[in-house]
N, C-alpha and C positions, 0 to 999 in steps of 0.2 A: 431504305429497304434492307434487310437482311440478307447477307451472304449466305451461301448454302453451308459452312461448314459452322456459321451461328444458328442452324436450324437445327431441333433435336425434336426427335419421337417425345410426344406427351406435351410439347409446344403449343399453347391454346392462345385465341381471340374471340372476342365477340363486339358484336354492336348490334344498335337496336332503331327500329323505326315503325310510326305510327301509320297504319294505311290511310289515307284519304281519296274521296272522289276525286280529286284532282290528278291523285297518281295514277287512277284509272283512265281519265280522261287524254294524258299525256302517251299512256301505254297505247291506246287506243289510237290515236293521231298517227304516231311511231308506227305501229305494226299494221293497225286496217283493221283487226281482230275487233271487231263489235258485236259479237256472240250475243244473243240477248239475254242470254243468261247470265253475263257479265255486268251489262249497261240497263238491262229494263225492269224496273221492279214489278209491275205488271207480269211482266211474262214469268218471272223468278218464283213469285207469289202462287204460281200454278203448278210448280215442279216441288218434289221432295226438299229442295233447299231453302224453300219460303221466300229467302231473300238474294239480292246479288251474291254472284259469288266472285272471289276478287281471281284475276288470270294468275292459273298457276306459276306461269314464267314471269309473271310481275314479282311475285313474291321469291323466286329462286333467283332471280336477277343480282338480289343483295347478299348472294355467295359471291358475285364477279365482284361486289362491292369488297366485301373482307378479304378477298386474294390480293386484289389489285390495290388496296390500301394499307392493309395489314397484315396478312400473312400468306406470301412473303413480303409483300410490298410492290414499289413502282419495279416495272421490268418482268413481273413475273406472265409468264406463257399458259395459261389453263385452257388445256389441248382434250380434257376428258372429263365428262360429269355422268354418274347416274345418280337418277330422282327417281322416288316414291313419293308422292301426291297422297297424303294419310287423312287431312280432314281439309274442309273449307276454310278459307280466308273472309273474312268480312270486312269493309270498311268502317274504321275505327279500331279494330286489332292493333295492338302493339305485338309488333315481329321482333324476337329476340334470335339474332343468326350467330352463330357457335362453328368456329374451324378448329379442328385438334391433329396435328399431324400424328399419322397411326404408323406411316412406312416411309422410306428412304433410297434410293437407289443412286448410289455413289458414282456408280460409272455414265450415267448419262444425268445426273445433277437433278434427280426428277424426285418431289415431293406427293405421297397421297394425303391426301385430308378426310377428314371422317365430317359431313358438313350437316347441320341438323338447323332447323328452324321451330321456332316454339312459339304458341301465341302469350297471352297474358295469363291463359290459365297453366301454365307451365304444360301443356300438351304440345307434342311435335306435329307439327302441320306437316314437314316436307323434310325429308333424310334424304342421304346418296353419300356417294365418294368423290371426290375431285382427284384429278392429277395434272399436277404443275411442273414445270419447266421451271428451273429458277435461273434468269440471265442478268448476269452482272455485266456492270460497264466497264470498260479499260481504263485502268489506274491513270489517275492525272498524274502532272510530272511535279516533284518535291517542289519546285518554284510556285507550282499552284496552289501546292496543297498552303505551303506558308502564307501566301497573300490570303487564302482563305479564313487560315487561322488566326489572323491578325483581325478580323471582325466579329465581334461578339453579338451574341440577340440576347435581347430582356422580353421575357414574358410579362404583360403589367396586367392582374387582376384588376378589375375593376375600374379600368381605366377612362372610365367614363366620368367617375365622381370629382370632384374638384383636385384631391392628391394626385389620382392616377395620372389624370389630364397632365398636372404638371411635371409628374416623372417622367411619360412618355417624351414629351419637350425636351426635358432636361437629361435623359439618357440617347436624346436622338444627337441632343446637340453634342454629347460625349462621343460621338461614332457608334452607337448600337442599332444595329435594324430591331424594330420594335413589334411584338407581338402584340396586339388591341385587343384584351378582351373587354367582352359587355353581355349583358344579361338582356336588357331592354331598348336601348337606348342607341339603334343602331346610325341614326343619321351624325349623333355626335361622334360615334366611334369611326365615322369615315371622313369625318370634319379633321379630327386629329390625325388619322391616316394622311390626308394633305400635307398638314400640316410638319408631320415627319419627315413627307417625303420632299419639302421644301428646304430642308437640311441633308438633302442628297444622300438619304438614308431609305432603305428597304424597308416597309410596314406590310402587314397582312392583319386583316380583322377576322377575330373567331368569336364565335357565340357561342355561351355557355350559361347553365344555372349550376351554381357551384356548390349547390345541394344534393346535385345528383352527379354520383359516382360516373356513371353512364357518359354522362355528357362531358365530363373533366377528360375523361381517358381520351374520348372524340375529339375534343379538342387539341389534346396534347400532342396526338395522331395528327392533326392535321399542320398542327404547328413546325411537328418534324418534319412533315413532306413538304415543307414551304422555307423551311432554313436548315432542314437535317442535323440543327443541333439548338439548345436553350441552356445558354452559360448562367443565366440572370433571373429571377423567379420573385417576383415586390407584388404582394398579396394587400392590395388596397381597399378589398372589397367591405365595403361598410351598409348598415341598415340604420334606419329610423330609433332615435333612442327615447321614447316614450317617457316621460317623469310618471311614476307610481310607486305609492306610497308603500311600502314594505307589506303592511297588512292585508293591500290588496293584489297584492302579486301573485301570480299562478306560476307553478310548476311550468307550464307551457311557454308562461315567458322567459324564464330560462334557457329553456331549451331552445326558443329561438336565435336567441343570443349566443349559446353554444355553438350551434349548429351553423352561424355565418363564421365565427370566429376561429372553434375550434376542427369541428367536422372538416368544415371546407379545408382548411391548411393540413390536415391529415391526408386527405385524398390529393390535395393538390402535389403535395411533395411524395407520395409514394408514385405517381405519376411522371415525376421527373428524375427521381432521384437514379432509377437503373440507368439511363443515360448516361448521367450528371460519373457515377461511378466508374462508367467504362473508360467516359472522358479524364477520368481523374480530375476534374472539376467542375465546382458549380458556388454558386451564390446565391441564396434563398435569404430575402429579409421580408419581415414581419411587421404590424404594425400595431404599437399600444397604446395607451392611453394616460394622460396624468393623473387620469381619477384614478387607476390603483394602488397609486403611491399617494395621493392625496384627494379623499373621497369625498362625495358630495350627497345628499339626500336624495332618495328616490332613483337610484340608479343601480340598485343590489344586482339586480339582474345582469348589467350591462357591465359592471365592475369587476364581479364573480368572473364573466366569460373572460376579460382581457387580464386578470389576473391567472387563470389557467394559461393565455395565450405566453404568459413569461413563462410558466414551467415546461410548457412544449417546447418553446425556443429553443430554451438551455436545454434538454433532455437531447431535442434532435442535433444541436450544436454538438454536443460532447459524443455521439453515437457517429455523426458523421464527418467530422473533423480531420479523422486518420483517413480518408478515403478521398481528402481533396476537397470537401464542402464545407464553406464556411455559413452558418446560420446566426443573422445577427437582428436584432431589432430596433427599429427607430421610433421611439415615443413621445409624441407630440401634446402639446397642449390644448386650448381650445383653437381650432384652426378656421377661420374665416372662410366658409364654404356654404355651398347650398344645402348639405347637410345638416348644418348649425342655423338655419337664417330662421328656425321657427324658435329659437332660444330665445327669450325674450330680452331686448335691449340692454336692461338694468343688470341682470347676468353678465353680458359679454362685457359692458363698462367695468364692472367690480372685476372681472379676470383682469382685463388690462392692468387696472389699477393695482394688482396686486403681483403684479410683473413688475420687474425691476427693470425691463425696456419699456414700458410702460403703452404698450399695444398687444394685440391677439399676435398669434404664428400666420403667417401667409403658408399659402400650398406650395409657395418656390423654396420657403424656409426650408422645410421637409423633405422637397425633391434634390436640393442641395446635399443634405447630409447623406441621404441614399445614394446620388451621386459617387459620393465617397465609399460608401460600404461595396457599392457594384464595379468600383474601379479597383485594380491592382495595386494602387496606394492601401487598401486594407486588408491584406492577404496573413495577418497574422492575427486577426480578430475573430473570435468565433463566442458565441454565446453573449455578446455583448447587448448592450441596451443604451443606445443613445439619445440623450434626452433634450429633444428639440422646444424649451421652455422661455425661454427669455429669462430664463434666471428664478422661475418660479418655486421649484423645487432645484434643490443643489441637493447633492448625493458624494 
């Protein structure tokens, strides 16, 4: 939660939600408001609206969400709200809820927020003004703060992948609390959470499509609500790498790889850096690919993206190092994970034969190096690319 003196006129927050029939059913069960205009299609068809209209207060309830979780957050006492319902909301509408600080009352520690709800057509459907009293918790003792500071938290993007899974378990063994990100495989994420907790560390599971900036921001907000800080971010997200001859590649193939490797990294870093700057500390670790230095055929789209990631990592390292944030990269060779299971066995055997250690990398090999970069032992490293390839490429 933001403290009163950390909130300024002009501060803004947003969140989004797609209205579903299940939302309406839950609202009716909770409130008993089963007005046929909201729940009966045949009834609504006979009215000027033609289709059922979502309860106005269902949409307005997300104002409570943005106040209670983002601006100002935990402990906010929302005591006044004006509302104007301007347009009907339907099932399937994507609502974007916005809040902006327009006034502060220092004597009573009250903030006024302009609250607006937009639909997917950028039309305002609901607007009003909220008044919120900022309630702050009592300061903990210096001893309590010291104990809390000793436990670091790591956010692992793509935690359900082979490398991400191994990183979660390694950092849990190192004493980190773990934020486990997934997009589709919730069952595996929950299984990783149980394993992390078996090491006596705290864990939370968060879902986000990392190609969507709003979902990244919501993921980070949820993470801060659970652990108050993020000390380390490891971006292990990956996508399949189809073999495509250069003449047959489309620009969209390049864009797909650039979005996974570059766009997602930019938005993730932008989401976590402000708090890291406030704390004067942070570790950000990206994952490269040996193919950027030892190219192979039919991977032009992937190699281009990974090469760009090298440049992005170095530029971020240079800019953020003076603020106490270290940005580094780990570049593995071919790793024996589910992502590479469709690569022909002949190619894997050849890669192993070209490696002085005569085997493919394991996810635990990569996790071990990330463990070092996440620790205080790597505090004097910035912009480095540590290669985990068994000697396949030596520079």
